[in-house]
C-alpha atoms as a printed R data frame, in Angstrom:
    type eleno elety resid chain resno       x       y       z
1   ATOM     1    CA   UNK     A     1  -4.648  12.626 -19.653
2   ATOM     2    CA   UNK     A     2  -5.527  10.236 -16.823
3   ATOM     3    CA   UNK     A     3  -8.614  11.397 -14.950
4   ATOM     4    CA   UNK     A     4  -8.115  10.573 -11.270
5   ATOM     5    CA   UNK     A     5 -10.976  12.788 -10.070
6   ATOM     6    CA   UNK     A     6 -13.467   9.891  -9.586
7   ATOM     7    CA   UNK     A     7 -10.935   7.905  -7.535
8   ATOM     8    CA   UNK     A     8 -10.022  11.044  -5.583
9   ATOM     9    CA   UNK     A     9 -13.690  11.702  -4.772
10  ATOM    10    CA   UNK     A    10 -14.254   8.107  -3.666
11  ATOM    11    CA   UNK     A    11 -11.217   8.231  -1.400
12  ATOM    12    CA   UNK     A    12 -12.372  11.461   0.211
13  ATOM    13    CA   UNK     A    13 -15.849   9.995   0.718
14  ATOM    14    CA   UNK     A    14 -14.977   6.547   2.086
15  ATOM    15    CA   UNK     A    15 -11.509   6.914   3.674
16  ATOM    16    CA   UNK     A    16 -11.058   9.000   6.802
17  ATOM    17    CA   UNK     A    17  -8.014  11.102   7.674
18  ATOM    18    CA   UNK     A    18  -6.573   8.199   9.685
19  ATOM    19    CA   UNK     A    19  -6.601   6.004   6.570
20  ATOM    20    CA   UNK     A    20  -9.478   3.787   7.709
21  ATOM    21    CA   UNK     A    21 -11.908   2.610   5.038
22  ATOM    22    CA   UNK     A    22 -15.708   2.476   5.203
23  ATOM    23    CA   UNK     A    23 -16.131  -0.618   3.049
24  ATOM    24    CA   UNK     A    24 -19.794  -1.043   3.971
25  ATOM    25    CA   UNK     A    25 -20.836   2.342   2.549
26  ATOM    26    CA   UNK     A    26 -18.483   2.048  -0.415
27  ATOM    27    CA   UNK     A    27 -19.944  -1.335  -1.329
28  ATOM    28    CA   UNK     A    28 -23.515  -0.076  -1.015
29  ATOM    29    CA   UNK     A    29 -23.060   3.258  -2.779
30  ATOM    30    CA   UNK     A    30 -20.150   3.245  -5.205
31  ATOM    31    CA   UNK     A    31 -18.865  -0.249  -6.051
32  ATOM    32    CA   UNK     A    32 -20.013   0.173  -9.660
33  ATOM    33    CA   UNK     A    33 -18.455   3.644  -9.854
34  ATOM    34    CA   UNK     A    34 -15.121   2.110  -8.886
35  ATOM    35    CA   UNK     A    35 -15.578  -0.607 -11.530
36  ATOM    36    CA   UNK     A    36 -16.292   2.030 -14.187
37  ATOM    37    CA   UNK     A    37 -13.278   4.129 -13.232
38  ATOM    38    CA   UNK     A    38 -10.959   1.112 -13.325
39  ATOM    39    CA   UNK     A    39 -12.312   0.220 -16.779
40  ATOM    40    CA   UNK     A    40 -11.454   3.730 -17.981
41  ATOM    41    CA   UNK     A    41  -7.758   3.145 -17.239
42  ATOM    42    CA   UNK     A    42  -7.367  -0.108 -19.152
43  ATOM    43    CA   UNK     A    43  -6.067   1.403 -22.405
44  ATOM    44    CA   UNK     A    44  -3.203   3.363 -20.861
45  ATOM    45    CA   UNK     A    45   0.356   2.188 -21.487
46  ATOM    46    CA   UNK     A    46   2.610   2.959 -18.497
47  ATOM    47    CA   UNK     A    47   5.671   2.778 -20.758
48  ATOM    48    CA   UNK     A    48   4.303   5.649 -22.858
49  ATOM    49    CA   UNK     A    49   3.965   7.931 -19.826
50  ATOM    50    CA   UNK     A    50   6.663   9.916 -18.076
51  ATOM    51    CA   UNK     A    51   8.001   8.674 -14.730
52  ATOM    52    CA   UNK     A    52   5.656  10.691 -12.532
53  ATOM    53    CA   UNK     A    53   2.549   9.855 -14.584
54  ATOM    54    CA   UNK     A    54   3.369   6.153 -14.710
55  ATOM    55    CA   UNK     A    55   4.146   5.972 -11.010
56  ATOM    56    CA   UNK     A    56   0.908   7.725 -10.063
57  ATOM    57    CA   UNK     A    57  -1.107   5.496 -12.421
58  ATOM    58    CA   UNK     A    58   0.308   2.252 -11.035
59  ATOM    59    CA   UNK     A    59  -0.025   3.257  -7.369
60  ATOM    60    CA   UNK     A    60  -3.625   4.360  -7.860
61  ATOM    61    CA   UNK     A    61  -4.368   1.227  -9.864
62  ATOM    62    CA   UNK     A    62  -2.920  -1.152  -7.264
63  ATOM    63    CA   UNK     A    63  -4.804   0.460  -4.393
64  ATOM    64    CA   UNK     A    64  -8.070   0.718  -6.329
65  ATOM    65    CA   UNK     A    65  -7.886  -2.934  -7.380
66  ATOM    66    CA   UNK     A    66  -7.237  -3.951  -3.774
67  ATOM    67    CA   UNK     A    67 -10.316  -2.038  -2.662
68  ATOM    68    CA   UNK     A    68 -12.291  -3.608  -5.511
69  ATOM    69    CA   UNK     A    69 -11.294  -7.111  -4.413
70  ATOM    70    CA   UNK     A    70 -12.313  -6.400  -0.825
71  ATOM    71    CA   UNK     A    71 -15.665  -4.950  -1.904
72  ATOM    72    CA   UNK     A    72 -16.378  -8.142  -3.864
73  ATOM    73    CA   UNK     A    73 -15.832 -10.205  -0.698
74  ATOM    74    CA   UNK     A    74 -17.101  -7.871   1.999
75  ATOM    75    CA   UNK     A    75 -17.960  -8.377   4.813
76  ATOM    76    CA   UNK     A    76 -14.655 -10.010   5.714
77  ATOM    77    CA   UNK     A    77 -12.448  -9.694   8.773
78  ATOM    78    CA   UNK     A    78  -9.191 -10.058   6.856
79  ATOM    79    CA   UNK     A    79  -7.791 -10.676   3.385
80  ATOM    80    CA   UNK     A    80  -6.193 -13.728   5.029
81  ATOM    81    CA   UNK     A    81  -9.164 -16.096   5.419
82  ATOM    82    CA   UNK     A    82  -9.117 -18.797   8.053
83  ATOM    83    CA   UNK     A    83 -10.874 -22.118   8.557
84  ATOM    84    CA   UNK     A    84 -11.199 -23.309  12.143
85  ATOM    85    CA   UNK     A    85  -8.560 -20.749  13.074
86  ATOM    86    CA   UNK     A    86  -6.073 -21.990  10.484
87  ATOM    87    CA   UNK     A    87  -4.987 -19.523   7.758
88  ATOM    88    CA   UNK     A    88  -6.089 -20.480   4.258
89  ATOM    89    CA   UNK     A    89  -2.769 -19.751   2.561
90  ATOM    90    CA   UNK     A    90  -4.002 -20.782  -0.883
91  ATOM    91    CA   UNK     A    91  -6.842 -18.245  -0.866
92  ATOM    92    CA   UNK     A    92  -4.514 -15.617   0.599
93  ATOM    93    CA   UNK     A    93  -1.897 -16.251  -2.097
94  ATOM    94    CA   UNK     A    94  -4.502 -16.076  -4.847
95  ATOM    95    CA   UNK     A    95  -5.646 -12.663  -3.611
96  ATOM    96    CA   UNK     A    96  -2.297 -11.332  -4.836
97  ATOM    97    CA   UNK     A    97  -1.417 -13.688  -7.690
98  ATOM    98    CA   UNK     A    98  -4.690 -14.132  -9.593
99  ATOM    99    CA   UNK     A    99  -4.975 -12.040 -12.774
100 ATOM   100    CA   UNK     A   100  -7.705  -9.481 -12.115
101 ATOM   101    CA   UNK     A   101  -7.089  -6.667 -14.598
102 ATOM   102    CA   UNK     A   102  -6.010  -6.001 -18.160
103 ATOM   103    CA   UNK     A   103  -3.821  -2.933 -18.727
104 ATOM   104    CA   UNK     A   104  -2.854  -2.095 -22.303
105 ATOM   105    CA   UNK     A   105  -3.547  -5.713 -23.288
106 ATOM   106    CA   UNK     A   106  -1.470  -7.198 -20.443
107 ATOM   107    CA   UNK     A   107  -3.146  -9.426 -17.863
108 ATOM   108    CA   UNK     A   108  -2.090  -8.328 -14.388
109 ATOM   109    CA   UNK     A   109  -2.331  -9.495 -10.802
110 ATOM   110    CA   UNK     A   110  -1.606  -7.315  -7.786
111 ATOM   111    CA   UNK     A   111   1.786  -9.015  -7.492
112 ATOM   112    CA   UNK     A   112   2.602  -8.264 -11.128
113 ATOM   113    CA   UNK     A   113   1.814  -4.590 -10.648
114 ATOM   114    CA   UNK     A   114   3.999  -4.425  -7.546
115 ATOM   115    CA   UNK     A   115   6.889  -6.717  -8.418
116 ATOM   116    CA   UNK     A   116   6.825  -6.810 -12.220
117 ATOM   117    CA   UNK     A   117   6.142  -3.142 -12.881
118 ATOM   118    CA   UNK     A   118   6.752  -0.875  -9.896
119 ATOM   119    CA   UNK     A   119   9.692  -2.592  -8.199
120 ATOM   120    CA   UNK     A   120  11.286  -3.623 -11.477
121 ATOM   121    CA   UNK     A   121  11.108  -0.211 -13.116
122 ATOM   122    CA   UNK     A   122  11.723   2.149 -10.196
123 ATOM   123    CA   UNK     A   123  14.447   2.235  -7.558
124 ATOM   124    CA   UNK     A   124  11.918   3.804  -5.222
125 ATOM   125    CA   UNK     A   125  11.525   2.189  -1.798
126 ATOM   126    CA   UNK     A   126   8.859   4.722  -0.777
127 ATOM   127    CA   UNK     A   127   6.327   2.797  -2.862
128 ATOM   128    CA   UNK     A   128   6.177   0.358   0.069
129 ATOM   129    CA   UNK     A   129   4.565   3.111   2.154
130 ATOM   130    CA   UNK     A   130   2.022   3.800  -0.602
131 ATOM   131    CA   UNK     A   131   0.876   0.332  -1.722
132 ATOM   132    CA   UNK     A   132  -2.040  -0.772   0.423
133 ATOM   133    CA   UNK     A   133  -3.123  -4.401   0.889
134 ATOM   134    CA   UNK     A   134  -6.218  -3.520   2.994
135 ATOM   135    CA   UNK     A   135  -4.656  -4.820   6.211
136 ATOM   136    CA   UNK     A   136  -3.978  -2.892   9.408
137 ATOM   137    CA   UNK     A   137  -0.294  -3.795   9.191
138 ATOM   138    CA   UNK     A   138  -0.034  -2.195   5.748
139 ATOM   139    CA   UNK     A   139   0.430   1.503   5.137
140 ATOM   140    CA   UNK     A   140  -2.836   3.324   5.737
141 ATOM   141    CA   UNK     A   141  -4.770   4.250   2.634
142 ATOM   142    CA   UNK     A   142  -4.230   7.884   1.607
143 ATOM   143    CA   UNK     A   143  -7.580   9.643   1.245
144 ATOM   144    CA   UNK     A   144  -6.498  11.480  -1.898
145 ATOM   145    CA   UNK     A   145  -5.431  10.119  -5.280
146 ATOM   146    CA   UNK     A   146  -1.813  10.118  -6.378
147 ATOM   147    CA   UNK     A   147  -1.175  12.811  -8.972
148 ATOM   148    CA   UNK     A   148   1.793  13.105 -11.303
149 ATOM   149    CA   UNK     A   149   2.519  16.707 -10.331
150 ATOM   150    CA   UNK     A   150   2.429  15.872  -6.602
151 ATOM   151    CA   UNK     A   151   3.866  12.363  -6.507
152 ATOM   152    CA   UNK     A   152   7.241  13.204  -4.945
153 ATOM   153    CA   UNK     A   153   5.652  15.166  -2.114
154 ATOM   154    CA   UNK     A   154   2.994  12.488  -1.613
155 ATOM   155    CA   UNK     A   155   5.534   9.666  -1.388
156 ATOM   156    CA   UNK     A   156   7.586  11.655   1.101
157 ATOM   157    CA   UNK     A   157   4.484  12.250   3.204
158 ATOM   158    CA   UNK     A   158   3.671   8.530   3.059
159 ATOM   159    CA   UNK     A   159   7.151   7.608   4.272
160 ATOM   160    CA   UNK     A   160   6.941  10.083   7.133
161 ATOM   161    CA   UNK     A   161   3.481   8.909   8.176
162 ATOM   162    CA   UNK     A   162   4.517   5.261   8.184
163 ATOM   163    CA   UNK     A   163   7.890   5.570   9.899
164 ATOM   164    CA   UNK     A   164   6.702   8.119  12.456
165 ATOM   165    CA   UNK     A   165   3.808   5.839  13.464
166 ATOM   166    CA   UNK     A   166   4.997   3.927  16.580
167 ATOM   167    CA   UNK     A   167   2.685   1.035  15.680
168 ATOM   168    CA   UNK     A   168   4.841   0.503  12.568
169 ATOM   169    CA   UNK     A   169   8.275   1.751  13.631
170 ATOM   170    CA   UNK     A   170   9.669   2.677  17.027
171 ATOM   171    CA   UNK     A   171  13.060   2.922  18.691
172 ATOM   172    CA   UNK     A   172  13.384   1.721  22.282
173 ATOM   173    CA   UNK     A   173  16.384   3.624  23.616
174 ATOM   174    CA   UNK     A   174  16.557   1.586  26.834
175 ATOM   175    CA   UNK     A   175  16.949  -1.583  24.753
176 ATOM   176    CA   UNK     A   176  18.911   0.134  21.967
177 ATOM   177    CA   UNK     A   177  16.599  -1.722  19.607
178 ATOM   178    CA   UNK     A   178  14.691  -0.564  16.536
179 ATOM   179    CA   UNK     A   179  11.319  -2.283  16.161
180 ATOM   180    CA   UNK     A   180  10.130  -2.241  12.557
181 ATOM   181    CA   UNK     A   181   7.248  -3.391  10.410
182 ATOM   182    CA   UNK     A   182   8.062  -6.579   8.518
183 ATOM   183    CA   UNK     A   183   7.826  -4.479   5.346
184 ATOM   184    CA   UNK     A   184  11.445  -3.540   6.073
185 ATOM   185    CA   UNK     A   185  12.323  -7.254   6.251
186 ATOM   186    CA   UNK     A   186  10.408  -8.352   3.163
187 ATOM   187    CA   UNK     A   187  11.740  -5.505   0.993
188 ATOM   188    CA   UNK     A   188  15.093  -4.976   2.675
189 ATOM   189    CA   UNK     A   189  16.999  -4.968  -0.622
190 ATOM   190    CA   UNK     A   190  14.869  -2.096  -1.931
191 ATOM   191    CA   UNK     A   191  15.798   0.061   1.070
192 ATOM   192    CA   UNK     A   192  19.457  -0.900   0.747
193 ATOM   193    CA   UNK     A   193  19.484   0.644  -2.724
194 ATOM   194    CA   UNK     A   194  19.332   4.071  -1.139
195 ATOM   195    CA   UNK     A   195  20.783   3.549   2.364
196 ATOM   196    CA   UNK     A   196  23.553   1.408   3.898
197 ATOM   197    CA   UNK     A   197  21.142  -0.372   6.272
198 ATOM   198    CA   UNK     A   198  17.519  -0.421   7.411
199 ATOM   199    CA   UNK     A   199  18.350   1.682  10.525
200 ATOM   200    CA   UNK     A   200  20.161   4.191   8.325
201 ATOM   201    CA   UNK     A   201  17.051   4.472   6.152
202 ATOM   202    CA   UNK     A   202  14.744   4.892   9.150
203 ATOM   203    CA   UNK     A   203  17.124   7.506  10.555
204 ATOM   204    CA   UNK     A   204  16.218   9.757   7.618
205 ATOM   205    CA   UNK     A   205  12.724  10.081   9.120
206 ATOM   206    CA   UNK     A   206  13.576   9.673  12.836
207 ATOM   207    CA   UNK     A   207  16.692  11.848  13.102
208 ATOM   208    CA   UNK     A   208  16.446  12.207  16.885
209 ATOM   209    CA   UNK     A   209  16.855   8.447  17.370
210 ATOM   210    CA   UNK     A   210  20.531   8.421  16.429
211 ATOM   211    CA   UNK     A   211  20.301   5.146  14.524
212 ATOM   212    CA   UNK     A   212  23.142   3.496  12.599
213 ATOM   213    CA   UNK     A   213  23.966   0.258  10.856
214 ATOM   214    CA   UNK     A   214  25.019  -1.155  14.230
215 ATOM   215    CA   UNK     A   215  21.531  -0.683  15.730
216 ATOM   216    CA   UNK     A   216  19.744  -3.919  16.608
217 ATOM   217    CA   UNK     A   217  16.613  -4.453  14.524
218 ATOM   218    CA   UNK     A   218  13.623  -6.568  15.502
219 ATOM   219    CA   UNK     A   219  10.469  -6.982  13.442
220 ATOM   220    CA   UNK     A   220   6.952  -6.437  14.743
221 ATOM   221    CA   UNK     A   221   4.107  -8.944  14.249
222 ATOM   222    CA   UNK     A   222   2.113  -8.151  11.112
223 ATOM   223    CA   UNK     A   223  -1.567  -7.382  11.618
224 ATOM   224    CA   UNK     A   224  -3.626  -8.875   8.767
225 ATOM   225    CA   UNK     A   225  -6.999  -7.692  10.131
226 ATOM   226    CA   UNK     A   226  -9.005  -5.592   7.696
227 ATOM   227    CA   UNK     A   227  -8.212  -1.886   7.835
228 ATOM   228    CA   UNK     A   228 -11.747  -0.584   8.182
229 ATOM   229    CA   UNK     A   229 -13.687   2.057  10.046
230 ATOM   230    CA   UNK     A   230 -14.990   0.459  13.220
231 ATOM   231    CA   UNK     A   231 -18.602   1.263  12.464
232 ATOM   232    CA   UNK     A   232 -18.325  -0.835   9.268
233 ATOM   233    CA   UNK     A   233 -17.770  -4.042  11.161
């Protein structure tokens, strides 16, 4: 049985109801607790778990590892470092591609958890509203752990929170244009597995908008600033 209680307690302590993270306090008080909890997961084999257990494990693991990586670097303004105002794309790329964890003997990066495990094994586009990269443009971090017996409800809540947030998705009726997070552009094929088009998928959560495949879609700028509680800066 996977014990998510430590992760759940940390989330409730350091993440507010708006999904903002108090990295300063977390780093000062519980960075080692997070390290210990992550170490306790390393022997689990996702393939030996049922769908709900595996999905909850991998979502919790991805988000916890992201927090861990930020805590190791904090204070930072963004996971996308800059030099003289120019993005350091190599450092940014390594944040996601560097192996940082061993799960059941397999070396994993954040990208491998997302693309090699979650996206490859599940036809579940709602994971894109649950995986958190610590940036304001990402989904906001849920302040409770994912649990196998609640995962369907939690993913549905995540999708609703993301799509019903006008900073991430909004329909401008006067322009007849749907403005979407670039998550819908980057992972378009995942959404097309379950809907004929991106507007058709969004329509599931914004039924009053009257969207269809003919709706014009434009993508919003992505905000890479660190998703943190203001007092932590």
